[in-house]
A tleap script that builds the chain and sets N, CA, C and O, in Angstrom:
source leaprc.protein.ff14SB
mol = sequence {
  NMET PRO MET PRO ALA ASP ALA ASN GLN HIE
  GLY ASP ILE PHE GLY GLY TRP ILE MET ALA
  GLN VAL ASP ILE ALA GLY SER VAL LEU ALA
  ALA ARG ARG ALA LEU GLY ARG VAL VAL THR
  VAL ALA VAL ASN GLU PHE GLN PHE LYS GLN
  PRO VAL SER ILE GLY ASP VAL LEU SER PHE
  TYR GLY ASP ILE VAL ARG VAL GLY THR THR
  SER ILE THR ILE TYR VAL GLU VAL TYR ALA
  GLN ARG ASN PRO SER GLU ILE GLU THR VAL
  LYS VAL THR GLU ALA THR LEU THR TYR VAL
  ALA THR GLY THR ASP ARG LYS PRO ARG PRO
  VAL PRO PRO LEU ALA ASP ARG LYS CARG
}
set mol.1.N position { 22.825 5.562 -1.604 }
set mol.1.CA position { 23.631 6.268 -2.369 }
set mol.1.C position { 24.991 6.308 -1.896 }
set mol.1.O position { 25.218 6.645 -0.733 }
set mol.2.N position { 25.972 5.976 -2.740 }
set mol.2.CA position { 27.199 5.846 -2.411 }
set mol.2.C position { 27.874 7.269 -2.516 }
set mol.2.O position { 27.733 7.853 -3.591 }
set mol.3.N position { 28.609 7.904 -1.494 }
set mol.3.CA position { 29.097 9.002 -1.558 }
set mol.3.C position { 30.565 9.050 -2.003 }
set mol.3.O position { 31.072 7.990 -2.370 }
set mol.4.N position { 31.435 10.381 -2.008 }
set mol.4.CA position { 32.670 10.655 -2.257 }
set mol.4.C position { 33.607 9.367 -1.452 }
set mol.4.O position { 34.441 8.611 -1.950 }
set mol.5.N position { 33.175 9.443 -0.221 }
set mol.5.CA position { 34.186 8.905 0.973 }
set mol.5.C position { 34.408 7.404 0.587 }
set mol.5.O position { 35.397 6.748 0.914 }
set mol.6.N position { 33.228 6.900 -0.240 }
set mol.6.CA position { 32.964 5.368 -0.512 }
set mol.6.C position { 33.876 5.135 -2.100 }
set mol.6.O position { 33.822 3.990 -2.551 }
set mol.7.N position { 34.493 5.934 -2.723 }
set mol.7.CA position { 35.089 6.189 -3.720 }
set mol.7.C position { 36.563 6.139 -3.958 }
set mol.7.O position { 37.184 6.693 -3.050 }
set mol.8.N position { 37.231 5.693 -4.806 }
set mol.8.CA position { 38.818 5.684 -5.319 }
set mol.8.C position { 38.788 6.830 -5.916 }
set mol.8.O position { 37.836 7.598 -6.053 }
set mol.9.N position { 40.061 6.943 -6.334 }
set mol.9.CA position { 40.380 8.296 -7.031 }
set mol.9.C position { 39.836 8.412 -8.596 }
set mol.9.O position { 40.157 9.404 -9.250 }
set mol.10.N position { 39.155 7.563 -9.075 }
set mol.10.CA position { 38.851 7.618 -10.291 }
set mol.10.C position { 36.878 7.505 -10.158 }
set mol.10.O position { 36.115 7.148 -11.056 }
set mol.11.N position { 36.518 7.940 -8.752 }
set mol.11.CA position { 35.018 7.810 -9.092 }
set mol.11.C position { 34.294 6.600 -8.739 }
set mol.11.O position { 33.064 6.564 -8.716 }
set mol.12.N position { 35.011 5.643 -8.474 }
set mol.12.CA position { 34.367 4.046 -8.612 }
set mol.12.C position { 34.138 3.618 -7.067 }
set mol.12.O position { 35.003 3.713 -6.196 }
set mol.13.N position { 33.036 3.210 -6.909 }
set mol.13.CA position { 32.698 2.783 -5.274 }
set mol.13.C position { 33.496 1.726 -5.208 }
set mol.13.O position { 33.589 0.959 -6.167 }
set mol.14.N position { 34.269 1.518 -3.914 }
set mol.14.CA position { 35.128 0.521 -3.359 }
set mol.14.C position { 34.025 -0.927 -3.427 }
set mol.14.O position { 32.839 -0.838 -3.111 }
set mol.15.N position { 34.575 -2.028 -3.825 }
set mol.15.CA position { 33.824 -3.071 -3.866 }
set mol.15.C position { 33.488 -3.749 -2.534 }
set mol.15.O position { 32.451 -4.411 -2.502 }
set mol.16.N position { 34.340 -3.653 -1.287 }
set mol.16.CA position { 34.174 -3.255 -0.159 }
set mol.16.C position { 33.136 -2.796 0.409 }
set mol.16.O position { 32.626 -3.525 1.259 }
set mol.17.N position { 32.500 -1.464 0.129 }
set mol.17.CA position { 31.532 -0.829 0.665 }
set mol.17.C position { 30.340 -1.851 -0.116 }
set mol.17.O position { 29.536 -2.451 0.598 }
set mol.18.N position { 30.293 -1.991 -1.530 }
set mol.18.CA position { 29.309 -2.722 -1.858 }
set mol.18.C position { 28.749 -4.043 -1.222 }
set mol.18.O position { 27.570 -4.359 -1.060 }
set mol.19.N position { 29.956 -4.773 -0.884 }
set mol.19.CA position { 29.819 -5.846 -0.200 }
set mol.19.C position { 29.223 -5.892 1.111 }
set mol.19.O position { 28.398 -6.703 1.533 }
set mol.20.N position { 29.786 -4.847 1.736 }
set mol.20.CA position { 29.139 -4.354 3.227 }
set mol.20.C position { 27.380 -4.116 3.127 }
set mol.20.O position { 26.627 -4.572 3.988 }
set mol.21.N position { 27.015 -3.520 2.219 }
set mol.21.CA position { 25.639 -3.257 1.814 }
set mol.21.C position { 24.849 -4.388 1.638 }
set mol.21.O position { 23.725 -4.638 2.071 }
set mol.22.N position { 25.568 -5.006 0.970 }
set mol.22.CA position { 24.791 -6.609 0.408 }
set mol.22.C position { 24.713 -7.414 1.554 }
set mol.22.O position { 23.620 -7.947 1.745 }
set mol.23.N position { 25.470 -7.598 2.238 }
set mol.23.CA position { 25.294 -8.121 3.561 }
set mol.23.C position { 24.470 -7.704 4.708 }
set mol.23.O position { 23.867 -8.496 5.433 }
set mol.24.N position { 24.471 -6.259 4.855 }
set mol.24.CA position { 23.215 -5.690 5.261 }
set mol.24.C position { 21.805 -6.272 4.554 }
set mol.24.O position { 20.893 -6.857 5.139 }
set mol.25.N position { 21.849 -6.102 3.826 }
set mol.25.CA position { 20.254 -6.362 3.121 }
set mol.25.C position { 20.298 -7.925 3.181 }
set mol.25.O position { 19.406 -8.245 3.966 }
set mol.26.N position { 20.828 -8.865 2.785 }
set mol.26.CA position { 21.025 -10.064 3.178 }
set mol.26.C position { 20.289 -10.462 4.625 }
set mol.26.O position { 19.317 -11.161 4.909 }
set mol.27.N position { 21.278 -9.635 5.429 }
set mol.27.CA position { 21.252 -9.985 6.802 }
set mol.27.C position { 19.477 -9.818 7.320 }
set mol.27.O position { 18.861 -10.567 8.078 }
set mol.28.N position { 19.031 -8.715 6.688 }
set mol.28.CA position { 17.483 -8.301 7.215 }
set mol.28.C position { 16.697 -9.564 6.781 }
set mol.28.O position { 16.074 -10.203 7.628 }
set mol.29.N position { 16.714 -9.948 5.435 }
set mol.29.CA position { 15.839 -11.068 5.379 }
set mol.29.C position { 15.985 -12.314 5.989 }
set mol.29.O position { 15.056 -13.092 6.207 }
set mol.30.N position { 17.343 -12.526 6.305 }
set mol.30.CA position { 17.744 -13.943 6.959 }
set mol.30.C position { 17.344 -13.546 8.342 }
set mol.30.O position { 17.042 -14.528 9.019 }
set mol.31.N position { 17.258 -12.503 8.912 }
set mol.31.CA position { 16.579 -12.040 10.547 }
set mol.31.C position { 15.334 -12.269 10.705 }
set mol.31.O position { 14.807 -12.796 11.685 }
set mol.32.N position { 14.676 -11.764 9.460 }
set mol.32.CA position { 13.102 -11.676 9.432 }
set mol.32.C position { 12.536 -13.337 9.584 }
set mol.32.O position { 11.589 -13.681 10.291 }
set mol.33.N position { 13.489 -14.359 8.618 }
set mol.33.CA position { 13.392 -15.569 8.684 }
set mol.33.C position { 13.476 -16.394 9.741 }
set mol.33.O position { 12.707 -17.303 10.049 }
set mol.34.N position { 14.634 -15.959 10.380 }
set mol.34.CA position { 15.079 -16.761 11.415 }
set mol.34.C position { 14.518 -16.230 12.847 }
set mol.34.O position { 14.830 -16.690 13.945 }
set mol.35.N position { 13.386 -14.878 12.520 }
set mol.35.CA position { 13.025 -14.709 14.022 }
set mol.35.C position { 14.187 -14.109 15.110 }
set mol.35.O position { 14.207 -14.276 16.329 }
set mol.36.N position { 15.050 -13.431 14.349 }
set mol.36.CA position { 15.744 -13.023 15.286 }
set mol.36.C position { 17.616 -12.888 15.080 }
set mol.36.O position { 17.967 -12.820 13.902 }
set mol.37.N position { 18.485 -12.859 15.887 }
set mol.37.CA position { 19.742 -12.553 15.528 }
set mol.37.C position { 20.384 -13.653 14.401 }
set mol.37.O position { 20.022 -14.828 14.449 }
set mol.38.N position { 21.110 -13.309 13.647 }
set mol.38.CA position { 21.777 -13.863 12.425 }
set mol.38.C position { 23.157 -13.216 12.331 }
set mol.38.O position { 23.389 -12.011 12.428 }
set mol.39.N position { 24.160 -14.334 12.099 }
set mol.39.CA position { 25.190 -14.020 11.458 }
set mol.39.C position { 25.967 -14.113 10.297 }
set mol.39.O position { 25.853 -15.295 9.971 }
set mol.40.N position { 26.622 -13.607 9.561 }
set mol.40.CA position { 27.175 -14.329 8.345 }
set mol.40.C position { 28.323 -15.458 8.391 }
set mol.40.O position { 29.342 -15.336 9.071 }
set mol.41.N position { 28.107 -16.278 7.797 }
set mol.41.CA position { 29.225 -17.377 7.804 }
set mol.41.C position { 29.873 -17.581 6.527 }
set mol.41.O position { 30.968 -18.144 6.507 }
set mol.42.N position { 29.349 -17.207 5.513 }
set mol.42.CA position { 29.940 -17.343 4.331 }
set mol.42.C position { 29.341 -16.344 3.050 }
set mol.42.O position { 28.181 -15.978 2.862 }
set mol.43.N position { 30.317 -16.111 2.419 }
set mol.43.CA position { 30.111 -15.470 0.739 }
set mol.43.C position { 30.341 -16.489 -0.200 }
set mol.43.O position { 31.460 -16.818 -0.592 }
set mol.44.N position { 29.113 -17.065 -0.612 }
set mol.44.CA position { 29.293 -18.168 -1.323 }
set mol.44.C position { 29.721 -17.885 -2.645 }
set mol.44.O position { 30.471 -18.656 -3.244 }
set mol.45.N position { 29.229 -16.666 -3.217 }
set mol.45.CA position { 29.360 -16.123 -4.550 }
set mol.45.C position { 29.200 -14.717 -4.730 }
set mol.45.O position { 28.138 -14.320 -4.252 }
set mol.46.N position { 29.921 -13.805 -5.276 }
set mol.46.CA position { 29.913 -12.548 -5.439 }
set mol.46.C position { 30.178 -11.854 -6.706 }
set mol.46.O position { 31.367 -11.920 -7.017 }
set mol.47.N position { 29.460 -11.229 -7.506 }
set mol.47.CA position { 29.755 -10.912 -8.671 }
set mol.47.C position { 29.580 -9.630 -9.243 }
set mol.47.O position { 28.455 -9.320 -9.634 }
set mol.48.N position { 30.628 -8.752 -9.361 }
set mol.48.CA position { 30.317 -7.445 -9.748 }
set mol.48.C position { 30.184 -7.226 -11.195 }
set mol.48.O position { 31.222 -7.274 -11.855 }
set mol.49.N position { 29.000 -6.978 -11.833 }
set mol.49.CA position { 28.552 -6.903 -12.980 }
set mol.49.C position { 29.021 -5.530 -13.798 }
set mol.49.O position { 29.581 -5.518 -14.895 }
set mol.50.N position { 28.722 -4.592 -13.141 }
set mol.50.CA position { 29.136 -3.114 -13.474 }
set mol.50.C position { 29.614 -2.355 -12.301 }
set mol.50.O position { 29.236 -2.530 -11.142 }
set mol.51.N position { 30.487 -1.490 -12.717 }
set mol.51.CA position { 31.057 -0.337 -11.702 }
set mol.51.C position { 29.556 0.474 -11.229 }
set mol.51.O position { 28.575 0.745 -11.921 }
set mol.52.N position { 29.843 0.745 -9.675 }
set mol.52.CA position { 29.117 1.831 -9.291 }
set mol.52.C position { 29.782 3.056 -9.045 }
set mol.52.O position { 30.872 3.056 -8.473 }
set mol.53.N position { 29.220 4.131 -9.432 }
set mol.53.CA position { 29.614 5.490 -9.064 }
set mol.53.C position { 28.973 6.440 -8.330 }
set mol.53.O position { 27.744 6.441 -8.262 }
set mol.54.N position { 29.766 7.398 -7.669 }
set mol.54.CA position { 29.103 8.298 -6.920 }
set mol.54.C position { 27.897 8.988 -7.120 }
set mol.54.O position { 27.806 9.572 -8.200 }
set mol.55.N position { 26.813 9.074 -6.232 }
set mol.55.CA position { 25.461 9.414 -7.147 }
set mol.55.C position { 24.481 8.369 -7.463 }
set mol.55.O position { 23.268 8.575 -7.436 }
set mol.56.N position { 25.107 7.061 -7.812 }
set mol.56.CA position { 24.175 6.071 -8.477 }
set mol.56.C position { 23.061 5.940 -6.903 }
set mol.56.O position { 23.316 5.933 -5.699 }
set mol.57.N position { 21.996 5.868 -7.577 }
set mol.57.CA position { 20.683 5.126 -6.283 }
set mol.57.C position { 20.640 3.744 -6.657 }
set mol.57.O position { 20.197 3.265 -7.701 }
set mol.58.N position { 21.332 2.962 -5.335 }
set mol.58.CA position { 21.503 1.335 -5.347 }
set mol.58.C position { 19.847 1.015 -4.557 }
set mol.58.O position { 19.370 1.543 -3.552 }
set mol.59.N position { 19.290 0.006 -5.425 }
set mol.59.CA position { 18.605 -1.028 -4.869 }
set mol.59.C position { 18.878 -2.440 -4.610 }
set mol.59.O position { 19.405 -3.112 -5.496 }
set mol.60.N position { 18.531 -3.026 -3.331 }
set mol.60.CA position { 18.801 -4.010 -2.844 }
set mol.60.C position { 17.660 -5.212 -2.956 }
set mol.60.O position { 16.608 -4.938 -2.379 }
set mol.61.N position { 17.702 -6.210 -3.466 }
set mol.61.CA position { 16.589 -7.377 -3.809 }
set mol.61.C position { 17.001 -8.864 -3.252 }
set mol.61.O position { 17.914 -9.462 -3.822 }
set mol.62.N position { 16.400 -9.395 -2.258 }
set mol.62.CA position { 16.842 -10.505 -1.623 }
set mol.62.C position { 15.737 -11.614 -1.662 }
set mol.62.O position { 14.523 -11.437 -1.561 }
set mol.63.N position { 16.343 -12.677 -1.814 }
set mol.63.CA position { 15.402 -13.910 -2.020 }
set mol.63.C position { 16.005 -15.074 -1.063 }
set mol.63.O position { 17.204 -15.344 -1.003 }
set mol.64.N position { 14.996 -15.709 -0.337 }
set mol.64.CA position { 15.705 -16.994 0.394 }
set mol.64.C position { 16.068 -18.043 -0.741 }
set mol.64.O position { 15.381 -18.169 -1.754 }
set mol.65.N position { 17.109 -18.718 -0.502 }
set mol.65.CA position { 17.610 -19.811 -1.586 }
set mol.65.C position { 16.887 -20.986 -1.015 }
set mol.65.O position { 16.016 -21.690 -1.525 }
set mol.66.N position { 17.607 -21.047 0.488 }
set mol.66.CA position { 17.697 -22.299 1.265 }
set mol.66.C position { 17.375 -22.136 2.399 }
set mol.66.O position { 17.540 -20.959 2.719 }
set mol.67.N position { 16.857 -22.948 3.452 }
set mol.67.CA position { 16.608 -22.885 4.687 }
set mol.67.C position { 16.791 -24.029 5.277 }
set mol.67.O position { 15.927 -24.886 5.097 }
set mol.68.N position { 18.053 -24.369 6.203 }
set mol.68.CA position { 18.479 -25.594 6.886 }
set mol.68.C position { 18.047 -25.456 8.134 }
set mol.68.O position { 17.326 -24.557 8.568 }
set mol.69.N position { 18.513 -26.393 8.723 }
set mol.69.CA position { 18.473 -26.735 10.278 }
set mol.69.C position { 18.615 -25.358 10.875 }
set mol.69.O position { 17.595 -24.829 11.317 }
set mol.70.N position { 19.943 -24.620 10.946 }
set mol.70.CA position { 20.297 -23.503 11.788 }
set mol.70.C position { 20.862 -22.592 10.356 }
set mol.70.O position { 21.420 -21.531 10.637 }
set mol.71.N position { 20.767 -22.889 9.070 }
set mol.71.CA position { 21.473 -21.625 8.237 }
set mol.71.C position { 20.282 -21.361 7.502 }
set mol.71.O position { 19.235 -22.007 7.470 }
set mol.72.N position { 20.687 -20.045 6.769 }
set mol.72.CA position { 19.677 -19.496 5.803 }
set mol.72.C position { 20.530 -18.968 4.440 }
set mol.72.O position { 21.450 -18.157 4.555 }
set mol.73.N position { 20.205 -19.402 3.426 }
set mol.73.CA position { 21.013 -18.790 1.991 }
set mol.73.C position { 20.382 -18.018 1.407 }
set mol.73.O position { 19.316 -18.369 0.901 }
set mol.74.N position { 20.877 -16.639 1.290 }
set mol.74.CA position { 20.141 -15.654 0.549 }
set mol.74.C position { 20.736 -15.046 -0.630 }
set mol.74.O position { 21.793 -14.445 -0.434 }
set mol.75.N position { 20.243 -15.080 -1.900 }
set mol.75.CA position { 20.531 -14.389 -2.785 }
set mol.75.C position { 20.335 -13.110 -3.288 }
set mol.75.O position { 19.300 -12.917 -3.927 }
set mol.76.N position { 21.314 -11.971 -3.091 }
set mol.76.CA position { 20.818 -10.794 -3.277 }
set mol.76.C position { 21.448 -10.034 -4.890 }
set mol.76.O position { 22.449 -10.356 -5.529 }
set mol.77.N position { 20.528 -9.061 -5.157 }
set mol.77.CA position { 20.900 -8.782 -6.455 }
set mol.77.C position { 20.576 -6.968 -6.242 }
set mol.77.O position { 19.652 -6.433 -5.630 }
set mol.78.N position { 21.597 -6.406 -6.920 }
set mol.78.CA position { 21.777 -4.939 -6.734 }
set mol.78.C position { 21.646 -4.183 -7.952 }
set mol.78.O position { 22.337 -4.517 -8.914 }
set mol.79.N position { 20.792 -3.137 -8.051 }
set mol.79.CA position { 20.603 -2.475 -9.303 }
set mol.79.C position { 20.775 -0.848 -8.850 }
set mol.79.O position { 20.438 -0.374 -7.764 }
set mol.80.N position { 21.340 -0.192 -9.887 }
set mol.80.CA position { 21.822 1.015 -9.745 }
set mol.80.C position { 20.772 1.850 -10.665 }
set mol.80.O position { 20.317 1.386 -11.710 }
set mol.81.N position { 20.426 3.192 -10.133 }
set mol.81.CA position { 19.872 4.010 -10.984 }
set mol.81.C position { 20.897 5.237 -11.213 }
set mol.81.O position { 21.550 5.737 -10.297 }
set mol.82.N position { 20.954 5.699 -12.699 }
set mol.82.CA position { 22.141 6.489 -12.755 }
set mol.82.C position { 21.412 7.380 -13.863 }
set mol.82.O position { 20.364 7.200 -14.482 }
set mol.83.N position { 22.355 8.408 -13.881 }
set mol.83.CA position { 22.013 9.380 -14.933 }
set mol.83.C position { 20.381 9.895 -15.097 }
set mol.83.O position { 19.467 9.523 -15.834 }
set mol.84.N position { 20.505 11.049 -13.919 }
set mol.84.CA position { 19.334 11.561 -13.435 }
set mol.84.C position { 18.425 12.167 -14.315 }
set mol.84.O position { 17.214 12.202 -14.099 }
set mol.85.N position { 19.135 12.784 -15.589 }
set mol.85.CA position { 18.401 13.340 -16.758 }
set mol.85.C position { 17.610 12.639 -17.596 }
set mol.85.O position { 16.728 13.199 -18.247 }
set mol.86.N position { 17.850 11.322 -17.667 }
set mol.86.CA position { 17.321 10.166 -18.580 }
set mol.86.C position { 17.802 8.936 -17.590 }
set mol.86.O position { 18.816 8.265 -17.785 }
set mol.87.N position { 16.906 8.772 -16.520 }
set mol.87.CA position { 17.508 7.516 -15.530 }
set mol.87.C position { 17.530 6.299 -16.528 }
set mol.87.O position { 16.863 6.220 -17.559 }
set mol.88.N position { 18.273 5.517 -16.119 }
set mol.88.CA position { 19.070 4.024 -16.551 }
set mol.88.C position { 18.986 3.183 -15.313 }
set mol.88.O position { 19.437 3.585 -14.240 }
set mol.89.N position { 18.465 2.135 -15.445 }
set mol.89.CA position { 18.803 1.091 -14.169 }
set mol.89.C position { 19.596 0.076 -14.826 }
set mol.89.O position { 19.383 -0.309 -15.976 }
set mol.90.N position { 20.529 -0.355 -14.061 }
set mol.90.CA position { 21.439 -1.562 -14.647 }
set mol.90.C position { 21.863 -2.124 -13.169 }
set mol.90.O position { 21.992 -1.559 -12.083 }
set mol.91.N position { 22.041 -3.623 -13.640 }
set mol.91.CA position { 22.335 -4.660 -12.625 }
set mol.91.C position { 23.747 -4.680 -12.365 }
set mol.91.O position { 24.534 -4.851 -13.296 }
set mol.92.N position { 24.186 -4.503 -11.038 }
set mol.92.CA position { 25.601 -4.024 -10.779 }
set mol.92.C position { 26.152 -4.907 -10.132 }
set mol.92.O position { 27.380 -4.985 -10.182 }
set mol.93.N position { 25.304 -5.933 -9.245 }
set mol.93.CA position { 26.089 -6.825 -8.372 }
set mol.93.C position { 24.914 -8.096 -8.233 }
set mol.93.O position { 23.692 -7.961 -8.177 }
set mol.94.N position { 25.610 -9.199 -8.202 }
set mol.94.CA position { 24.715 -10.225 -7.571 }
set mol.94.C position { 25.444 -11.194 -6.185 }
set mol.94.O position { 26.668 -11.329 -6.194 }
set mol.95.N position { 24.905 -11.614 -5.433 }
set mol.95.CA position { 26.027 -12.434 -4.563 }
set mol.95.C position { 24.587 -13.484 -3.993 }
set mol.95.O position { 23.379 -13.393 -4.208 }
set mol.96.N position { 25.422 -14.460 -3.191 }
set mol.96.CA position { 25.030 -15.243 -2.162 }
set mol.96.C position { 25.627 -15.731 -1.248 }
set mol.96.O position { 26.670 -16.378 -1.344 }
set mol.97.N position { 24.916 -15.425 -0.065 }
set mol.97.CA position { 25.668 -15.237 1.369 }
set mol.97.C position { 24.862 -16.430 2.211 }
set mol.97.O position { 23.722 -16.788 1.914 }
set mol.98.N position { 25.572 -16.935 3.210 }
set mol.98.CA position { 25.019 -17.865 4.148 }
set mol.98.C position { 24.808 -17.208 5.610 }
set mol.98.O position { 25.780 -16.581 6.030 }
set mol.99.N position { 24.019 -17.249 6.183 }
set mol.99.CA position { 23.865 -17.049 7.751 }
set mol.99.C position { 23.277 -18.102 8.609 }
set mol.99.O position { 22.600 -19.097 8.353 }
set mol.100.N position { 23.640 -17.697 9.474 }
set mol.100.CA position { 23.530 -18.844 10.769 }
set mol.100.C position { 22.441 -17.903 11.917 }
set mol.100.O position { 22.617 -16.740 12.279 }
set mol.101.N position { 21.430 -18.737 12.273 }
set mol.101.CA position { 20.816 -17.871 13.108 }
set mol.101.C position { 21.440 -18.424 14.481 }
set mol.101.O position { 21.817 -19.588 14.613 }
set mol.102.N position { 21.506 -17.412 15.523 }
set mol.102.CA position { 22.238 -17.445 17.072 }
set mol.102.C position { 21.010 -17.231 17.818 }
set mol.102.O position { 19.952 -16.703 17.474 }
set mol.103.N position { 21.415 -17.803 19.015 }
set mol.103.CA position { 20.635 -17.284 20.478 }
set mol.103.C position { 21.218 -16.216 21.106 }
set mol.103.O position { 22.221 -15.907 20.464 }
set mol.104.N position { 21.087 -15.612 21.917 }
set mol.104.CA position { 21.507 -14.511 23.062 }
set mol.104.C position { 23.020 -15.085 23.171 }
set mol.104.O position { 23.934 -14.269 23.279 }
set mol.105.N position { 23.285 -16.396 23.148 }
set mol.105.CA position { 24.822 -16.907 23.666 }
set mol.105.C position { 25.557 -16.853 22.502 }
set mol.105.O position { 26.739 -17.184 22.593 }
set mol.106.N position { 25.083 -16.476 21.309 }
set mol.106.CA position { 25.948 -16.199 20.002 }
set mol.106.C position { 26.199 -17.799 19.801 }
set mol.106.O position { 27.388 -17.936 19.513 }
set mol.107.N position { 25.619 -18.902 19.835 }
set mol.107.CA position { 25.722 -19.949 19.467 }
set mol.107.C position { 24.852 -20.443 18.402 }
set mol.107.O position { 23.845 -19.735 18.414 }
set mol.108.N position { 24.776 -21.311 17.507 }
set mol.108.CA position { 23.835 -21.783 16.665 }
set mol.108.C position { 22.522 -22.151 17.084 }
set mol.108.O position { 22.629 -23.061 17.905 }
set mol.109.N position { 21.394 -21.863 16.893 }
set mol.109.CA position { 20.023 -22.443 17.188 }
set mol.109.C position { 19.098 -22.650 15.803 }
set mol.109.O position { 19.422 -22.040 14.784 }
set mol.110.N position { 18.006 -23.481 15.813 }
set mol.110.CA position { 17.449 -24.004 14.670 }
set mol.110.C position { 16.570 -22.928 14.238 }
set mol.110.O position { 15.788 -22.306 14.957 }
set mol.111.N position { 16.768 -22.775 13.032 }
set mol.111.CA position { 15.506 -21.599 12.482 }
set mol.111.C position { 14.140 -22.249 12.509 }
set mol.111.O position { 13.827 -23.271 11.898 }
set mol.112.N position { 13.454 -21.599 13.212 }
set mol.112.CA position { 11.738 -21.810 13.346 }
set mol.112.C position { 11.254 -22.117 12.215 }
set mol.112.O position { 11.372 -21.395 11.225 }
set mol.113.N position { 10.571 -23.377 12.232 }
set mol.113.CA position { 9.190 -23.889 10.686 }
set mol.113.C position { 8.613 -22.567 10.439 }
set mol.113.O position { 8.559 -21.685 11.296 }
set mol.114.N position { 8.223 -22.469 9.346 }
set mol.114.CA position { 7.213 -21.295 8.915 }
set mol.114.C position { 6.072 -21.533 9.660 }
set mol.114.O position { 5.613 -20.499 10.145 }
set mol.115.N position { 5.377 -22.678 9.951 }
set mol.115.CA position { 4.266 -22.682 10.876 }
set mol.115.C position { 4.442 -21.887 11.816 }
set mol.115.O position { 3.541 -21.068 11.994 }
set mol.116.N position { 5.790 -21.839 12.848 }
set mol.116.CA position { 5.691 -21.392 14.034 }
set mol.116.C position { 5.991 -19.769 13.727 }
set mol.116.O position { 6.160 -19.066 14.723 }
set mol.117.N position { 6.052 -19.274 12.697 }
set mol.117.CA position { 6.269 -17.708 12.378 }
set mol.117.C position { 5.015 -16.866 12.987 }
set mol.117.O position { 3.889 -17.365 12.966 }
set mol.118.N position { 5.206 -15.802 13.433 }
set mol.118.CA position { 4.124 -14.816 13.918 }
set mol.118.C position { 3.356 -14.049 12.694 }
set mol.118.O position { 4.142 -13.645 11.837 }
set mol.119.N position { 2.089 -13.792 12.462 }
set mol.119.CA position { 1.711 -13.387 11.175 }
set mol.119.C position { 1.749 -11.760 11.553 }
set mol.119.O position { 1.472 -10.921 10.696 }
savepdb mol mol.pdb
quit
């Protein structure tokens, strides 16, 4: 939930704040698939569809779009629930980001095949 410190003088949440939250959401999914550390290497697309306001409750949904040798591309959608007396849910943002799996040396490493994943 964005708070007053995350907003401009008109009560709209800063785009950069939303971008940071999208990056966090995307990186969780990428790190799970990579079985470890990932870094953001590209914001391929980012669309703000509706403004986000103080007090909106945001939900982030991600899907893996592509898995390469060392990279994982994630699509993230953001929905806001607003108007607590009559809850309305609207899509506010969508983005596609690419992450690269890295080792402890912070150099790219291969993304493990699905067969290697622990269940």
